[in-house]
C-alpha positions as CSV (number, residue, x, y, z in Angstrom):
1,X,-16.1,13.6,7.3
2,X,-12.6,14.8,7.2
3,X,-9.3,13.0,7.5
4,X,-6.1,14.1,8.7
5,X,-2.6,12.5,7.2
6,X,0.4,13.0,9.6
7,X,3.3,12.3,7.9
8,X,4.0,12.8,3.6
9,X,6.7,11.0,2.8
10,X,6.6,8.0,0.2
11,X,4.1,6.4,1.6
12,X,2.0,9.0,3.1
13,X,2.7,11.6,0.1
14,X,1.0,8.4,-2.1
15,X,-1.5,8.0,0.3
16,X,-3.0,11.6,-0.2
17,X,-2.6,11.7,-3.7
18,X,-5.0,8.9,-3.5
19,X,-7.4,10.3,-1.5
20,X,-7.7,13.7,-3.4
21,X,-8.4,11.5,-6.3
22,X,-10.8,9.5,-4.8
23,X,-14.4,10.9,-3.9
24,X,-15.0,9.5,-0.5
25,X,-13.3,13.1,0.5
26,X,-13.4,16.6,-0.7
27,X,-10.0,18.3,-1.0
28,X,-11.2,20.6,1.9
29,X,-11.8,17.4,4.2
30,X,-8.4,16.6,3.8
31,X,-5.5,17.7,6.2
32,X,-1.7,16.9,5.6
33,X,0.8,17.4,7.8
34,X,4.3,17.3,7.7
35,X,7.7,19.0,9.0
36,X,8.6,19.6,5.2
37,X,6.6,22.7,4.2
38,X,8.2,22.4,0.6
39,X,6.4,18.7,0.6
40,X,2.9,19.9,1.7
41,X,3.0,23.0,-0.7
42,X,2.3,21.0,-3.8
43,X,-0.8,19.6,-1.7
44,X,-1.9,23.3,-0.7
45,X,-2.2,23.9,-4.4
46,X,-4.8,21.1,-4.7
47,X,-7.2,22.9,-2.1
48,X,-5.9,20.2,0.8
49,X,-5.5,22.0,4.1
50,X,-2.1,21.6,5.4
51,X,0.3,22.2,8.8
52,X,3.2,21.2,10.4
53,X,1.3,20.9,13.4
54,X,0.0,17.1,13.8
55,X,-2.1,18.2,16.8
56,X,-4.0,21.0,14.9
57,X,-4.1,18.1,12.5
58,X,-5.5,15.4,14.3
59,X,-8.1,17.7,16.7
60,X,-9.8,18.7,13.5
61,X,-10.6,15.6,12.3
62,X,-12.8,12.3,12.0
63,X,-10.1,9.9,11.3
64,X,-6.2,10.3,12.0
65,X,-4.0,8.4,9.8
66,X,-0.3,8.4,10.9
67,X,1.8,7.4,8.3
68,X,5.2,7.3,9.2
69,X,8.6,5.6,9.6
70,X,8.4,3.0,12.2
71,X,10.6,4.3,14.3
72,X,8.8,7.3,14.3
73,X,5.4,6.1,15.2
74,X,5.4,6.3,19.2
75,X,7.0,10.4,19.3
76,X,4.0,11.1,16.7
77,X,1.4,9.3,18.7
78,X,2.8,10.3,22.2
79,X,2.3,14.3,20.3
80,X,-1.0,13.9,19.6
81,X,-2.1,11.5,22.3
82,X,-3.6,15.2,24.2
83,X,-5.9,15.5,21.2
84,X,-7.2,12.4,20.2
85,X,-11.2,11.6,21.2
86,X,-11.8,7.7,21.0
87,X,-15.7,8.3,21.0
88,X,-15.7,10.6,17.7
89,X,-12.3,9.1,16.2
90,X,-10.7,6.1,14.5
91,X,-7.2,5.6,14.2
92,X,-5.0,4.5,11.5
93,X,-1.7,3.1,11.7
94,X,0.5,3.1,8.7
95,X,3.7,1.7,9.7
96,X,5.6,-2.4,9.1
97,X,6.3,-4.0,12.6
98,X,4.3,-1.7,14.9
99,X,2.0,-3.8,16.8
100,X,-1.4,-2.7,18.2
101,X,-0.3,-3.7,21.7
102,X,2.6,-0.9,21.4
103,X,0.4,1.9,19.9
104,X,-2.3,1.1,23.0
105,X,0.4,1.3,25.6
106,X,1.5,4.6,24.3
107,X,-1.8,6.2,24.0
108,X,-3.7,4.5,26.9
109,X,-7.3,5.3,27.3
110,X,-7.0,8.5,24.6
111,X,-6.8,4.9,21.9
112,X,-9.7,5.7,19.5
113,X,-10.9,2.5,17.5
114,X,-7.3,1.5,15.7
115,X,-6.6,0.1,12.4
116,X,-3.7,-1.6,11.2
117,X,-2.9,-0.8,7.8
118,X,-0.8,-1.8,5.5
119,X,-1.1,-0.1,1.6
120,X,1.8,-0.1,-1.3
121,X,2.5,2.9,-3.1
122,X,-0.1,2.3,-6.1
123,X,-2.4,3.8,-3.8
124,X,-1.7,6.9,-5.7
125,X,-3.0,5.3,-8.9
126,X,-6.0,3.9,-7.1
127,X,-4.7,0.3,-7.4
128,X,-2.7,-0.8,-4.1
129,X,-3.7,-3.9,-3.0
130,X,-4.5,-2.9,1.2
131,X,-4.4,-4.6,4.2
132,X,-6.3,-3.8,7.0
133,X,-6.6,-5.1,11.0
134,X,-9.1,-3.6,12.9
135,X,-8.5,-3.3,16.7
136,X,-11.4,-3.0,19.2
137,X,-13.3,-1.6,16.1
138,X,-17.0,-1.7,15.4
139,X,-18.2,-3.1,12.3
140,X,-19.6,0.0,11.1
141,X,-16.0,1.4,11.6
142,X,-14.3,-1.0,10.0
143,X,-17.1,-0.3,7.0
144,X,-16.1,3.1,6.8
145,X,-12.5,2.2,6.5
146,X,-13.0,-0.6,3.8
147,X,-14.7,2.0,1.9
148,X,-12.1,4.2,2.1
149,X,-9.3,2.0,1.1
150,X,-11.6,0.0,-1.4
151,X,-11.7,2.9,-3.6
152,X,-8.0,3.3,-3.5
153,X,-7.6,-0.4,-5.1
154,X,-8.4,-3.8,-3.2
155,X,-8.5,-4.6,0.2
156,X,-8.2,-7.8,2.5
157,X,-9.3,-7.9,5.7
158,X,-7.1,-9.6,7.7
159,X,-5.4,-10.2,11.2
160,X,-2.4,-8.8,12.7
161,X,-1.1,-12.2,12.8
162,X,-0.7,-12.3,8.8
163,X,0.1,-8.3,8.5
164,X,3.9,-9.0,8.2
165,X,3.2,-11.8,5.0
166,X,1.1,-9.2,3.7
167,X,3.7,-6.9,3.8
168,X,5.8,-8.7,2.2
169,X,4.0,-10.0,0.0
170,X,1.9,-6.6,-1.8
171,X,3.8,-3.8,0.0
172,X,7.4,-5.0,-0.6
173,X,6.0,-6.7,-3.3
174,X,5.3,-4.6,-6.0
175,X,9.4,-3.6,-5.8
176,X,9.5,-7.3,-6.6
177,X,7.3,-6.8,-10.0
178,X,8.9,-3.9,-10.9
179,X,12.0,-6.3,-10.5
180,X,10.6,-8.5,-13.2
181,X,9.5,-5.6,-15.1
182,X,13.4,-4.2,-15.5
183,X,14.8,-7.5,-16.1
184,X,12.0,-8.1,-18.9
185,X,12.6,-4.9,-20.5
186,X,16.8,-5.2,-20.2
187,X,16.2,-8.8,-21.9
188,X,14.1,-7.1,-24.8
189,X,16.5,-4.4,-25.6
190,X,19.1,-7.4,-25.9
191,X,16.5,-9.1,-28.4
192,X,17.0,-5.8,-30.0
193,X,14.2,-3.8,-29.2
194,X,14.4,-0.2,-28.3
195,X,14.4,-0.1,-24.4
196,X,11.3,2.2,-24.4
197,X,9.5,-0.4,-26.6
198,X,11.1,-3.0,-24.6
199,X,9.4,-1.5,-21.6
200,X,5.7,-1.1,-23.2
201,X,5.6,-4.7,-24.3
202,X,6.7,-6.0,-20.8
203,X,4.0,-3.8,-18.9
204,X,1.2,-4.7,-21.6
205,X,2.3,-8.7,-21.7
206,X,1.7,-8.1,-17.6
207,X,-1.7,-5.9,-18.1
208,X,-2.7,-8.9,-20.0
209,X,-1.8,-11.8,-17.6
210,X,-3.3,-10.0,-14.7
211,X,-6.6,-9.6,-16.3
212,X,-6.8,-13.0,-17.9
213,X,-6.3,-14.4,-14.4
214,X,-8.4,-11.9,-12.8
215,X,-11.6,-12.7,-15.4
216,X,-10.9,-16.3,-15.8
217,X,-10.3,-17.4,-12.3
218,X,-7.5,-19.9,-13.8
219,X,-4.9,-21.1,-11.6
220,X,-1.5,-19.2,-13.1
221,X,-0.4,-23.0,-13.9
222,X,-3.3,-23.6,-16.1
223,X,-3.0,-20.5,-17.9
224,X,0.4,-21.4,-18.2
225,X,-0.7,-24.6,-19.9
226,X,-2.6,-22.6,-22.3
227,X,0.6,-21.1,-23.8
228,X,3.2,-23.7,-23.6
229,X,3.0,-26.5,-26.5
230,X,5.0,-29.3,-26.6
231,X,9.0,-28.8,-27.8
232,X,7.7,-24.9,-28.2
233,X,9.6,-21.9,-27.3
234,X,7.4,-21.1,-24.3
235,X,8.2,-24.1,-22.4
236,X,12.2,-24.0,-23.2
237,X,12.1,-20.3,-21.7
238,X,10.3,-21.8,-18.9
239,X,12.6,-24.4,-18.2
240,X,15.4,-21.9,-18.3
241,X,14.1,-20.0,-15.7
242,X,13.6,-22.8,-13.1
243,X,17.1,-23.7,-13.5
244,X,18.4,-20.6,-12.8
245,X,16.4,-20.8,-9.8
246,X,13.4,-18.8,-10.4
247,X,10.6,-19.8,-8.9
248,X,12.5,-20.5,-5.7
249,X,13.9,-17.0,-5.6
250,X,10.7,-15.3,-5.3
251,X,10.0,-17.3,-2.8
252,X,13.0,-17.3,-0.7
253,X,12.7,-12.9,-1.5
254,X,9.2,-13.2,0.2
255,X,10.7,-15.3,3.2
256,X,13.4,-12.8,3.7
257,X,11.2,-10.1,3.9
258,X,9.2,-11.5,6.6
259,X,12.4,-11.2,8.5
């Protein structure tokens, strides 16, 4: 099976990195298309096929993955429309806010089974949270796409109505998590640690929190109860954060991302 990734920018590039690290595709079965030759050259050095011709990339692929800015999707799809073969190809579009209705209108009868997919940049480290919306796809095709992205993290099969919420919660959400890491690291410096040590402490603390919740299935509040003792430092710190609007700020930020 061969896959073409059209667009090697931030999201496209990290997706290709994940595909290279994975075992689903051999490097020689991956084609990357992007107008910036300097960008694609680094993939060529890893044994991946590269081109600046989107149509050439698409016509040779079993799976066509379009990963460009939302305002470029129509131009790219119309540009490869003539080489798409719905009977033998799958189409994946990674672009926030682009509807399946628009895609089907742009491609008409040349629209293959379609998947709207939203990963996050941790896909390069095989740790993405990816949302997948099948449109007119069979169970077999859907399982193929799930298998591809499950190798690069975790997935959630959802509907188009919830895709925007998934985008802000996981795709934008990774930036929100990094902002917490930055804030906590700066706090660690103020507490007397060197910057690199503070970041190391925060990262390992978050890894521990994630593993604890994943392994035990505890609700976060139940896990917090394990740490907070009456009159202790943890509850004082939490209450001070809440007085500053911590929970409210997170929820407001997520809802703002929906807009």
